[in-house]
C-alpha positions as CSV (number, residue, x, y, z in Angstrom):
1,M,9.1,-1.2,-7.1
2,F,8.3,1.8,-9.4
3,E,10.8,4.1,-7.9
4,S,13.3,4.4,-10.8
5,L,10.5,4.6,-13.4
6,S,8.8,7.3,-11.3
7,D,12.0,9.3,-11.0
8,R,12.6,9.1,-14.8
9,L,9.1,10.1,-15.7
10,S,9.0,13.0,-13.2
11,G,12.3,14.3,-14.7
12,I,10.8,14.2,-18.2
13,F,7.6,15.9,-17.1
14,D,9.5,18.7,-15.2
15,K,11.1,19.7,-18.6
16,L,7.6,19.8,-20.3
17,T,5.7,21.6,-17.6
18,G,8.4,24.3,-17.4
19,R,7.6,25.5,-20.9
20,G,4.8,27.8,-22.0
21,A,4.1,26.3,-25.4
22,L,4.9,22.8,-26.7
23,S,6.0,22.0,-30.3
24,E,5.5,18.7,-31.9
25,N,9.3,18.1,-31.5
26,D,9.0,18.7,-27.7
27,V,6.3,16.0,-27.5
28,N,8.3,13.6,-29.7
29,E,11.4,14.0,-27.6
30,A,9.4,13.5,-24.4
31,L,7.8,10.3,-25.9
32,R,11.2,9.0,-26.9
33,E,12.4,9.3,-23.3
34,I,9.1,7.8,-22.0
35,R,9.6,4.9,-24.3
36,R,13.1,4.3,-23.1
37,A,12.0,4.6,-19.4
38,L,9.3,2.0,-19.9
39,I,11.6,-0.4,-21.8
40,E,14.2,-0.1,-19.0
41,A,11.4,-0.8,-16.5
42,D,10.9,-4.1,-18.3
43,V,7.5,-3.4,-19.8
44,A,6.7,-5.6,-22.8
45,L,7.7,-4.1,-26.1
46,P,4.2,-4.3,-27.9
47,V,2.7,-2.6,-24.8
48,V,5.3,0.2,-24.9
49,R,4.6,0.8,-28.7
50,S,0.9,0.8,-28.2
51,F,1.2,3.1,-25.2
52,T,3.4,5.7,-26.9
53,D,1.3,5.7,-30.2
54,K,-1.8,6.4,-28.2
55,V,-0.2,9.2,-26.2
56,R,1.3,10.7,-29.4
57,H,-2.0,10.6,-31.2
58,R,-3.7,12.6,-28.3
59,A,-0.7,14.8,-27.4
60,V,-0.1,16.2,-30.9
61,G,-3.8,16.8,-31.4
62,A,-5.8,20.0,-30.8
63,E,-6.6,19.3,-27.1
64,V,-3.0,20.1,-26.0
65,V,-2.5,23.1,-28.3
66,K,-5.7,24.8,-27.0
67,S,-4.9,23.9,-23.4
68,I,-3.8,26.7,-21.1
69,T,-1.0,24.5,-19.6
70,P,0.2,22.2,-22.5
71,G,2.8,20.5,-20.3
72,Q,0.3,19.5,-17.7
73,M,-2.1,18.4,-20.4
74,V,0.5,15.9,-21.7
75,V,1.0,14.6,-18.1
76,K,-2.7,14.1,-17.9
77,I,-2.8,12.2,-21.2
78,V,0.1,10.0,-20.1
79,H,-1.7,9.4,-16.8
80,D,-4.9,8.4,-18.5
81,Q,-3.1,6.0,-20.9
82,L,-1.2,4.5,-18.0
83,V,-4.5,3.8,-16.2
84,E,-5.9,2.2,-19.4
85,M,-2.8,0.1,-19.7
86,L,-3.1,-1.1,-16.1
87,G,-6.7,-2.1,-16.7
88,A,-8.9,1.1,-16.3
89,E,-11.2,-0.1,-13.5
90,G,-9.9,-2.2,-10.6
91,Q,-11.4,-5.7,-10.5
92,F,-11.4,-7.6,-7.2
93,I,-12.1,-11.1,-6.0
94,D,-15.7,-12.1,-7.1
95,L,-17.6,-13.9,-4.4
96,N,-20.9,-13.6,-6.2
97,A,-21.7,-17.3,-6.4
98,P,-23.6,-19.9,-4.3
99,A,-21.6,-20.8,-1.2
100,P,-19.1,-22.4,-0.7
101,V,-17.3,-20.3,-3.3
102,A,-14.1,-22.1,-4.4
103,I,-11.0,-20.0,-5.1
104,M,-8.2,-22.0,-6.7
105,M,-4.6,-20.7,-6.4
106,V,-2.2,-21.7,-9.1
107,G,1.4,-20.7,-10.0
108,L,5.0,-21.9,-10.0
109,Q,6.9,-23.1,-6.9
110,G,8.3,-20.3,-4.8
111,S,6.0,-17.5,-6.1
112,G,4.3,-17.2,-2.7
113,K,1.1,-19.2,-3.3
114,T,0.7,-20.6,0.2
115,T,1.4,-17.2,1.9
116,T,-0.9,-15.4,-0.5
117,T,-3.6,-18.0,0.1
118,S,-3.5,-17.3,3.9
119,K,-3.4,-13.5,3.3
120,I,-6.5,-13.6,1.1
121,A,-8.3,-15.9,3.7
122,R,-7.4,-13.5,6.5
123,R,-8.7,-10.5,4.6
124,L,-11.9,-12.3,3.6
125,T,-12.4,-13.3,7.3
126,Q,-11.6,-9.9,8.9
127,R,-12.7,-7.4,6.3
128,D,-15.5,-9.2,4.5
129,K,-16.7,-11.2,7.5
130,R,-16.7,-14.5,5.5
131,K,-16.2,-18.0,7.0
132,V,-13.2,-19.4,5.2
133,L,-11.7,-22.9,4.9
134,M,-8.2,-23.4,3.5
135,A,-7.0,-26.6,2.0
136,S,-3.5,-27.5,0.8
137,L,-3.5,-29.7,-2.4
138,D,0.3,-29.6,-2.5
139,T,1.4,-33.2,-1.8
140,R,4.8,-32.8,-3.5
141,R,6.6,-30.1,-1.6
142,P,7.7,-31.4,1.9
143,A,5.7,-29.9,4.7
144,A,3.6,-27.7,2.3
145,Q,0.4,-28.9,4.0
146,E,1.9,-28.3,7.4
147,Q,2.9,-24.7,6.4
148,L,-0.7,-23.9,5.5
149,K,-1.9,-25.4,8.8
150,V,0.5,-23.2,10.8
151,L,-0.5,-20.1,8.8
152,G,-4.2,-21.0,9.5
153,E,-3.5,-21.3,13.3
154,Q,-1.6,-17.9,13.3
155,N,-4.5,-16.1,11.6
156,Q,-7.3,-18.0,13.3
157,I,-8.5,-19.5,10.0
158,D,-9.8,-23.1,9.7
159,T,-7.7,-25.6,7.6
160,L,-8.8,-28.9,6.2
161,P,-7.3,-31.8,8.3
162,I,-4.4,-33.5,6.6
163,I,-4.9,-37.2,5.6
164,E,-1.7,-38.9,4.5
165,G,-1.7,-40.5,1.0
166,Q,-4.5,-38.6,-0.5
167,G,-4.0,-37.0,-4.0
168,P,-4.8,-33.4,-5.0
169,V,-8.2,-34.3,-6.6
170,E,-9.3,-36.3,-3.6
171,I,-8.3,-33.4,-1.2
172,A,-10.2,-30.9,-3.4
173,K,-13.4,-33.0,-3.3
174,R,-13.0,-33.5,0.5
175,A,-12.5,-29.8,1.0
176,M,-15.7,-28.9,-1.0
177,S,-17.9,-31.4,0.9
178,A,-16.4,-30.4,4.3
179,A,-17.2,-26.7,3.4
180,K,-20.8,-27.6,2.5
181,L,-21.3,-29.5,5.8
182,G,-19.5,-26.9,7.9
183,G,-21.4,-23.9,6.4
184,Y,-18.3,-22.2,5.0
185,D,-18.7,-19.2,2.6
186,V,-15.3,-19.6,0.8
187,V,-12.9,-22.5,0.2
188,M,-9.3,-21.6,-0.7
189,L,-7.5,-24.3,-2.6
190,D,-3.7,-24.0,-2.5
191,T,-2.4,-26.2,-5.4
192,A,1.1,-27.6,-6.0
193,G,3.6,-25.7,-8.1
194,R,6.7,-26.8,-10.1
195,I,10.0,-25.1,-10.7
196,H,8.8,-24.6,-14.4
197,I,5.7,-25.3,-16.3
198,D,5.4,-29.0,-17.3
199,E,2.7,-31.3,-18.7
200,P,1.9,-33.2,-15.5
201,L,1.4,-30.0,-13.6
202,M,-1.2,-28.7,-16.2
203,I,-3.0,-32.1,-16.2
204,E,-3.2,-32.0,-12.4
205,M,-4.5,-28.4,-12.5
206,A,-7.2,-29.3,-15.0
207,E,-8.3,-32.3,-12.9
208,V,-8.6,-30.2,-9.7
209,K,-10.6,-27.6,-11.7
210,A,-13.0,-30.2,-12.9
211,A,-13.4,-31.7,-9.4
212,A,-13.9,-28.4,-7.5
213,N,-15.4,-26.2,-10.2
214,P,-13.8,-23.0,-8.8
215,H,-15.4,-19.6,-9.3
216,E,-12.1,-17.8,-9.3
217,I,-8.7,-19.2,-10.5
218,L,-6.0,-16.8,-9.3
219,L,-2.5,-17.0,-10.7
220,V,0.2,-16.1,-8.1
221,A,3.2,-14.6,-9.9
222,D,6.4,-13.1,-8.6
223,A,6.7,-9.5,-9.7
224,L,10.5,-9.8,-9.6
225,T,10.6,-12.3,-12.4
226,G,9.8,-9.5,-14.9
227,Q,8.6,-10.4,-18.4
228,D,8.7,-14.1,-17.5
229,A,5.7,-13.6,-15.3
230,V,3.7,-12.4,-18.4
231,N,4.7,-15.6,-20.3
232,L,3.7,-17.7,-17.3
233,A,0.3,-16.0,-17.1
234,Q,-0.3,-16.7,-20.8
235,S,0.6,-20.4,-20.5
236,F,-1.6,-20.9,-17.4
237,D,-4.5,-19.1,-19.1
238,E,-4.3,-21.2,-22.2
239,R,-4.3,-24.5,-20.3
240,V,-6.3,-23.9,-17.1
241,G,-8.1,-20.5,-17.8
242,I,-7.3,-18.0,-15.1
243,T,-9.7,-15.3,-13.9
244,G,-7.1,-12.9,-12.4
245,I,-3.6,-12.4,-11.1
246,A,-2.1,-11.8,-7.7
247,L,1.4,-10.3,-7.9
248,T,3.7,-10.9,-5.0
249,R,6.9,-9.0,-3.9
250,M,5.6,-5.6,-5.1
251,D,7.7,-4.2,-2.3
252,G,10.9,-5.6,-3.9
253,D,13.4,-3.7,-6.0
254,G,12.3,-5.2,-9.3
255,R,11.5,-2.9,-12.2
256,G,7.7,-3.2,-12.2
257,G,7.4,-4.0,-15.9
258,A,5.4,-7.3,-15.2
259,A,2.8,-5.4,-13.3
260,L,2.5,-2.8,-16.0
261,S,2.3,-5.4,-18.9
262,M,0.1,-8.1,-17.3
263,Q,-3.3,-6.7,-18.1
264,A,-2.4,-5.4,-21.6
265,V,-0.7,-8.7,-22.7
266,T,-2.9,-11.4,-21.1
267,G,-6.3,-9.5,-20.9
268,K,-6.6,-10.8,-17.3
269,P,-6.8,-8.3,-14.5
270,V,-4.3,-8.0,-11.7
271,K,-6.6,-8.2,-8.7
272,L,-4.2,-8.2,-5.8
273,I,-0.7,-7.2,-4.9
274,G,1.5,-8.5,-2.1
275,T,3.4,-5.6,-0.5
276,G,5.4,-7.4,2.2
277,E,6.0,-10.5,4.3
278,K,3.4,-9.8,7.0
279,S,-0.1,-11.4,6.9
280,D,-1.8,-8.1,6.3
281,A,0.5,-6.9,3.6
282,L,-2.0,-7.4,0.7
283,E,-3.7,-4.7,-1.3
284,D,-6.4,-4.5,-3.9
285,F,-4.9,-3.4,-7.3
286,H,-6.4,0.0,-8.2
287,P,-5.0,1.0,-11.7
288,K,-5.7,4.7,-11.1
289,R,-4.0,4.7,-7.7
290,I,-1.0,2.9,-9.0
291,A,-0.7,5.3,-11.9
292,D,-0.9,8.2,-9.4
293,R,1.9,6.7,-7.4
294,I,4.1,6.2,-10.5
295,L,3.6,9.8,-11.6
296,G,4.3,11.1,-8.1
297,M,0.7,12.3,-7.6
298,G,0.4,10.4,-4.3
299,D,-2.3,8.0,-3.2
300,I,-4.4,9.8,-0.6
301,V,-7.4,7.4,-0.9
302,S,-5.3,4.3,-0.1
303,L,-3.6,6.1,2.8
304,V,-7.0,7.0,4.3
305,E,-8.3,3.4,3.8
306,K,-5.2,2.1,5.4
307,A,-5.7,4.5,8.3
308,A,-9.4,3.5,8.7
309,E,-8.3,-0.2,9.0
310,A,-5.2,0.3,11.2
311,I,-6.4,3.0,13.6
312,D,-8.1,1.9,16.8
313,A,-11.1,4.3,16.9
314,E,-11.6,3.9,20.7
315,K,-8.0,4.8,21.4
316,A,-8.1,7.7,19.0
317,A,-11.3,9.1,20.6
318,Q,-9.7,8.7,24.1
319,M,-6.6,10.6,23.0
320,A,-8.8,13.3,21.4
321,R,-10.5,13.9,24.7
322,K,-7.1,14.1,26.5
323,M,-5.8,16.5,23.9
324,Q,-8.8,18.8,24.1
325,K,-8.0,19.2,27.8
326,G,-4.4,20.1,26.8
327,H,-2.9,16.8,28.2
328,F,-0.3,15.1,26.1
329,D,2.2,12.9,27.9
330,L,4.9,10.5,26.7
331,E,2.5,7.5,26.7
332,D,0.3,9.5,24.2
333,L,3.4,10.1,22.1
334,A,4.3,6.4,22.1
335,E,0.7,5.6,21.0
336,Q,1.0,8.1,18.1
337,L,4.3,6.6,17.0
338,R,2.7,3.1,17.1
339,Q,-0.2,4.3,14.9
340,M,2.3,5.7,12.4
341,E,4.2,2.4,12.3
342,K,0.9,0.6,11.5
343,L,0.4,2.9,8.5
344,G,3.7,1.7,7.0
345,G,6.1,4.1,8.8
346,M,7.3,7.4,7.6
347,S,8.4,6.1,4.2
348,G,5.1,4.2,3.6
349,M,3.0,7.3,4.4
350,M,5.3,9.8,2.6
351,G,5.2,7.6,-0.6
352,M,1.4,8.1,-0.7
353,L,1.4,11.9,-0.3
354,P,1.4,14.0,-3.5
355,G,4.7,15.6,-4.6
356,V,6.8,13.9,-2.0
357,G,8.5,11.6,-4.5
358,K,10.7,14.4,-5.7
359,M,11.9,15.1,-2.2
360,K,13.0,11.6,-1.6
361,K,16.7,12.5,-1.4
362,Q,16.0,15.3,1.1
363,I,13.9,12.9,3.2
364,D,16.7,10.2,3.1
365,A,19.3,12.8,4.0
366,A,17.2,13.9,7.0
367,G,17.7,10.3,8.3
368,L,13.9,9.5,8.4
369,D,14.2,5.7,8.5
370,D,11.4,3.7,10.0
371,K,13.7,2.3,12.7
372,M,13.5,5.8,14.2
373,F,10.0,5.0,15.5
374,K,11.2,1.8,17.1
375,R,14.1,3.6,18.8
376,Q,11.8,6.3,20.1
377,I,9.2,3.8,21.4
378,A,12.1,1.9,23.1
379,I,13.2,5.1,24.8
380,I,9.7,5.7,26.2
381,Q,9.4,2.1,27.3
382,S,12.7,2.4,29.2
383,M,11.0,5.0,31.5
384,T,9.0,4.3,34.6
385,A,5.2,4.9,34.4
386,I,5.5,8.0,36.5
387,E,8.3,9.4,34.3
388,R,6.1,8.9,31.2
389,R,3.2,10.8,32.8
390,K,5.5,13.6,34.3
391,P,8.4,14.2,31.8
392,D,9.6,17.1,34.0
393,L,11.0,14.6,36.5
394,L,13.7,13.6,33.9
395,K,16.9,15.1,35.0
396,A,20.5,14.1,34.0
397,S,20.8,10.9,36.0
398,R,17.4,9.6,34.9
399,K,18.2,10.4,31.3
400,K,21.4,8.5,31.5
401,R,19.6,5.4,32.9
402,I,16.9,5.6,30.2
403,A,19.6,6.0,27.4
404,T,21.5,2.9,28.7
405,G,18.2,0.9,29.0
406,S,17.2,1.7,25.5
407,G,20.7,1.4,23.9
408,V,20.9,5.0,22.7
409,D,22.8,8.2,23.5
410,V,21.5,10.7,26.0
411,A,21.3,13.1,23.0
412,E,18.6,10.9,21.5
413,V,16.6,11.0,24.7
414,N,16.9,14.8,24.7
415,K,15.7,14.9,21.1
416,L,12.7,12.9,22.0
417,L,11.8,15.0,25.0
418,K,12.2,18.2,22.9
419,M,9.9,16.8,20.3
420,H,7.4,15.9,23.0
421,R,7.6,19.4,24.5
422,Q,6.9,21.0,21.1
423,M,3.9,18.7,20.6
424,A,2.6,19.2,24.1
425,D,2.9,23.0,23.8
426,M,1.0,22.9,20.6
427,M,-1.7,20.8,22.2
428,K,-2.1,23.3,25.0
429,K,-2.5,26.2,22.6
430,M,-5.0,24.2,20.4
431,G,-6.9,22.7,23.3
432,K,-10.2,24.1,24.5
433,G,-11.7,23.3,21.0
434,K,-10.1,26.4,19.4
435,G,-8.3,26.6,16.1
436,M,-7.1,23.6,14.3
437,L,-7.4,21.0,17.0
438,G,-11.1,21.8,17.4
439,K,-11.6,21.0,13.7
440,L,-9.1,18.2,13.8
441,M,-10.7,16.4,16.7
442,G,-14.3,17.5,16.0
443,G,-16.5,14.4,15.8
444,L,-13.7,12.0,16.4
445,G,-16.0,9.7,18.3
446,G,-15.9,7.4,15.3
447,G,-12.1,7.6,15.0
448,M,-12.0,9.2,11.5
449,P,-14.1,12.4,11.0
450,N,-15.8,12.9,7.7
451,M,-13.3,10.6,5.9
452,D,-15.2,8.3,3.6
453,P,-12.7,6.7,1.1
454,K,-15.4,6.4,-1.5
455,A,-16.2,10.1,-1.3
456,L,-12.5,10.7,-1.6
457,E,-12.3,8.5,-4.7
458,E,-15.1,10.5,-6.2
459,M,-13.2,13.7,-5.4
460,A,-10.2,12.3,-7.1
461,K,-12.2,11.3,-10.2
462,S,-13.8,14.8,-10.5
463,G,-10.4,16.4,-10.3
464,Q,-10.9,17.9,-6.9
465,L,-7.9,16.0,-5.7
466,P,-5.2,17.6,-8.0
467,G,-2.1,15.7,-8.7
468,G,0.1,18.8,-8.4
469,G,0.7,18.3,-4.7
470,E,-2.3,20.1,-3.1
471,L,-4.3,18.0,-0.7
472,P,-8.1,18.6,-0.3
473,K,-8.7,21.1,2.4
474,G,-10.4,18.8,4.8
475,L,-7.8,16.1,4.5
476,P,-4.9,17.0,6.8
477,G,-7.4,17.3,9.7
478,G,-8.9,14.0,8.9
479,L,-5.5,12.4,8.8
480,G,-4.4,14.1,12.0
481,G,-7.5,12.7,13.6
482,A,-6.7,9.3,12.4
483,G,-3.6,9.2,14.6
484,L,-0.9,11.1,12.7
485,P,1.3,13.0,15.1
486,P,0.3,16.6,14.9
487,G,3.8,18.0,15.6
488,M,5.7,16.3,12.9
489,S,8.2,19.2,12.8
490,G,9.6,17.5,15.9
491,F,11.0,14.6,14.0
492,P,14.7,15.0,13.7
493,G,15.6,16.9,10.6
494,L,12.0,17.2,9.3
495,G,11.3,20.7,10.5
496,G,13.7,22.3,8.0
497,L,12.5,20.3,5.0
498,K,10.5,22.3,2.5
499,M,7.4,20.3,1.9
500,P,5.3,20.5,-1.4
501,G,2.5,23.0,-1.5
502,G,-0.4,21.0,-0.1
503,L,1.6,19.5,2.7
504,G,1.7,22.7,4.6
505,G,-1.7,21.6,5.8
506,L,-0.1,18.7,7.7
507,P,0.5,20.4,11.1
508,G,4.1,21.1,11.6
509,M,5.2,20.1,8.1
510,G,5.9,22.6,5.5
511,K,6.7,25.9,7.1
512,G,10.1,24.9,8.3
513,K,11.2,25.6,11.9
514,K,9.3,28.3,13.6
515,K,11.4,31.2,14.7
């Protein structure tokens, strides 16, 4: 969502950081461009004015003049103001109340309330180990209650039985008493929406609020509606009183202005963002991490957290043992590719690494689409079990059969086998606990060695995680251990890409093809 804004800002900063000294005119010109970029990104005008005034006040002051690298100092000031505009510290769903804690979901029709309700419930169940009951109060939209029931069944979350003819207030009261009797920790109340805000809707919301006394009232707003989402948040807050905002469709191609303006205009924090259609595509809103992504500084902490959730520790430890013996067959390669898919594919991972934003065009030109993983997994699945374990058996006739079976050319099969050979050779060299693999796999019993996201967050705050593209020294090993393929130079077209400074540490990425 922030791609175009990110491109514009990185262009402005490149001009600044390339100069030894900055005059007041340089700063003013940069701020004019930043203002234009923010307005084009659909950020509310008062927010843009306040933002540029604060940056100017600090950037023209003594701290930039005395700084050794004035250009980078301005980038830091813009970064700090961006974090402040987004809400300084991240605020998350508050469950600190006597059980059952009621969470009421409000918003317009079509903004993704029901889907977001089930995503939050799934997250509270799986990550926070809470017992959750979902109840649909939407008696207007056809099959709305059925939809929540189906989502509950798909994610193994209990839903309140549907009783025909009951109104929203009665359903809310029934949900609360059922939760008390059933020993539930959290009750998710999915309310009805309208195409636009009207009086009956607001009266209904107020009545449900009075009946259920919710601890959290989350407004679900579609990030693609731009500034209208900000007006919507203000209207709901005045009438119902919201405690936070969940922004959906943050993976869309909107301009991101709503997300940037929400906190500053309404004073209510954005707590969650929906990043896709799948039931696990929900993230906490961390202002600092979002600011890092916008300014192309990467988001290592989120990538590690994602890896910690997505990676199967047992499988990773099993693979580590095989690799230490120098074994790496095609089944292992398929497992590595699946792990990368879980982390959001190549584009998802690359987007979180510092400095990669500027190389987007190169990466796109290299043909690194995420369908590549699926194709490569399909090729491996078209082989027999013995072929996967002994790739040397694959001669011309077998390759032809595999290519036909997976719907690709023989050249694609050859590329995959070449990539596997490179990775297997590297494993053999690094096996026996020597060199990088020893460090990479050391203590992998738990799946992710020495990779505490909180410790990383602290490193980031203290400036040990620089935004200039260098990764902390221990990180690539940790990420490798988390299931990233160690021989990434094998991906078609990736070996020749020049990666930013710190990425040289990701094995196989950054030195180009080895002679």
